[in-house]
C-alpha positions, 0 to 999 in steps of 0.5 A, spaced: 621 500 265 627 497 264 630 490 264 634 489 271 641 486 270 645 484 274 651 488 276 658 486 274 664 489 277 667 494 273 675 493 271 681 499 273 681 500 265 673 500 263 673 506 269 679 510 267 676 509 260 670 511 261 672 517 265 677 519 260 671 519 255 666 523 259 671 527 260 672 528 252 679 526 254 680 520 249 680 521 241 675 516 237 679 511 235 682 510 242 674 509 245 673 505 239 678 500 240 676 499 247 669 497 246 670 489 243 667 489 236 662 483 234 664 476 232 665 475 225 664 468 221 671 464 221 673 457 217 681 458 218 686 462 223 692 463 219 698 465 224 704 468 221 710 467 226 715 471 223 710 477 222 708 476 229 700 477 225 693 472 227 688 472 222 681 470 221 679 468 215 672 467 212 671 464 205 678 466 203 677 473 206 681 475 211 675 478 216 681 481 222 688 481 223 692 482 231 699 483 232 701 477 237 706 474 242 709 468 241 714 463 245 720 466 248 724 462 242 719 462 236 724 460 230 723 453 227 716 449 229 716 446 236 720 439 238 720 439 245 716 440 252 720 446 254 723 449 248 719 455 248 717 454 241 710 455 238 708 449 233 708 450 225 703 447 221 695 445 220 691 443 227 685 444 230 682 449 235 679 443 239 676 446 245 675 452 248 677 455 255 673 460 258 677 460 265 684 458 266 690 461 268 689 466 262 683 470 260 680 466 255 683 461 252 682 456 245 686 449 245 690 448 239 691 440 238 699 440 238 701 435 238 698 431 233 699 425 231 706 426 226 709 430 232 708 424 236 711 419 232 717 425 230 719 425 238 718 418 239 723 417 235 727 422 238 726 419 245 723 426 247 717 429 250 713 433 245 710 438 250 702 440 249 697 445 252 699 450 246 693 455 246 692 462 243 690 466 249 690 473 253 693 475 259 694 472 266 688 473 271 694 473 277 694 481 278 701 480 281 703 477 274 699 482 270 703 488 269 709 484 268 707 481 262 703 487 260 709 490 259 713 484 256 708 483 251 708 490 248 716 489 246 717 481 246 715 474 245 713 472 253 709 465 252 712 458 253 710 456 246 702 459 246 700 465 242 698 471 247 694 478 245 691 483 249 683 480 253 680 485 249 682 482 242 682 475 246 674 476 247 673 478 240 677 471 237 673 467 242 667 469 240 669 468 233 672 462 233 668 456 234 671 448 236 674 445 229 676 451 226 683 450 223 689 453 225 694 454 220 701 456 224 706 458 218 713 460 220 
């Protein structure tokens, strides 16, 4: 007989997608999109802010591309805590955070030494806690942010994408991977 696996709670989205698939109501492309893809090798993450794209790169080849939401004031490099900007430049993914306010998160090592020096010269706080992350976990915020995510930038300076895509990225990107955030 087969092995026993612990039962996991079924999300509402998975139940609806499964029901629609069983009834033949979901097109094949949508059914494939509802299943997370396998991880890919990654040696660089590139974010192009102006185009709202995140790319996973391996040996100078784009392996995957995703649409993202940025900080609420996305133009320009992050300079101060609370400015709503997403940083620009070369950073690293310094740790993974499986449990957070958002569904999965990869921490970006902003501010780096250069950012701290510039902020100190201005007498400012450069901020921090910049992540690539999924949607909020709190049910009260979830519907609101899903609606916002579909049409505008909404983070405090982070890079956000839908949970299924974030799960793919989370599995593919290792700690220490460089991330280049371009204007």
